[in-house]
N, C-alpha and C positions, 0 to 999 in steps of 0.2 A: 431519500436522496438517490438520484440516478447516477449512472456511471459518468455521464458528462459533467454533472455537478461535482462529483468526486474529483474528476480530473482538474477542474478549475480550482477546487479547494486545495489540492496537492500543489498546484502551481503557485498558489499564494505563499508557500513556504520560501520561495525564491530559489529553490533547487531545480535542476533540470528534471523533467518528468516524462516517462514514456510508458505506453501500454505494453506489457510483456517484457520488452527488452529494447536496448539501443542497438543499432546494427552497424557493422563495419567500422568505418573511421568516424562515425558520429557518436561514439561513446565519450561522454564528457568526463572530466576529472571528478573524483568524488569530493563531496557527497553528492549523490543523485538518488532519484526515486524511480522505481518501477511499480506497476500494479497490474493485477490480472484477476479474472474470475477463476476461482479454483474449483468450485462446486456450487450446488444450490441446497437450500433448506426451505423449500416451498411449504406454504401452509395449505393443507388439503381439508376439504369438507364436501360432503354430498358427492363424492366420487369425482371431484375436479379440483384444480388448483385455484384457490381464491386469492392468494398473494404470492407472487414470485419473489423470492429472496435469494440474491446472489451472495455467496461467500467470497469476499475479495481479499486477496493478499496484497498488502502494501509492503514493499521491500525498500529499506533505506540502506544504501551502500556507502561505506566510509573506509578510508585507508588506515585509520586508527580508531580506537574506541572513542567516539565523538559524542560526549554527553550533551553538548550544546545543540548539535544537529538533532539528536533524539528529542531533547526538550522542545525544540522548535516545532518539529512534526507533531509531537504529542499535544502541544498547546493548541495547534490548529484543530486536531481531532477533538480535543476536550471542549474547545470553544463552540464547536458545532454539534455537540451532543452525540458523538460517535463512540460507542463502547468498543473496546478492542482487547484482544489477547496478544501477547508477544512471545517470540522465540528469538534466539540469537545464534549465529554460527560464524565461524571463521572459514572462509573459502581459500584453502591453501593455493590452488591453481591460479586464482585471480589476485591473491594477496589483498583480499578485502574482507571487512566485517559486513555481515548481512543481519540487520535487525528487521524481523518480519512482524507486521501488525495484521491480525485477522479481524475483519469487520463484516457486518451484514449490510447489504445495500438492496433497496427495493427497486 
């Protein structure tokens, strides 16, 4: 899956989606999703990169613990065979919950 395909997939949740962040007055009300490449886990052989793998963080922001929003995003990821690990945090300064999904994208 490419980053462009991932973006289209995330938009299919019905939530606003942006790469990295929403800016200025364009920040939508929660829930919304951002995603960005955090690092790489490339596959090496014969002294070169054979497969580029991007580690992508998908971040779901909600103003309350929203199990329905999480289930909706997870259903899309599951239906498309994307394995993920999650973490969760409360961002005091923004008054938002952040649920982060880490996936690998080729």
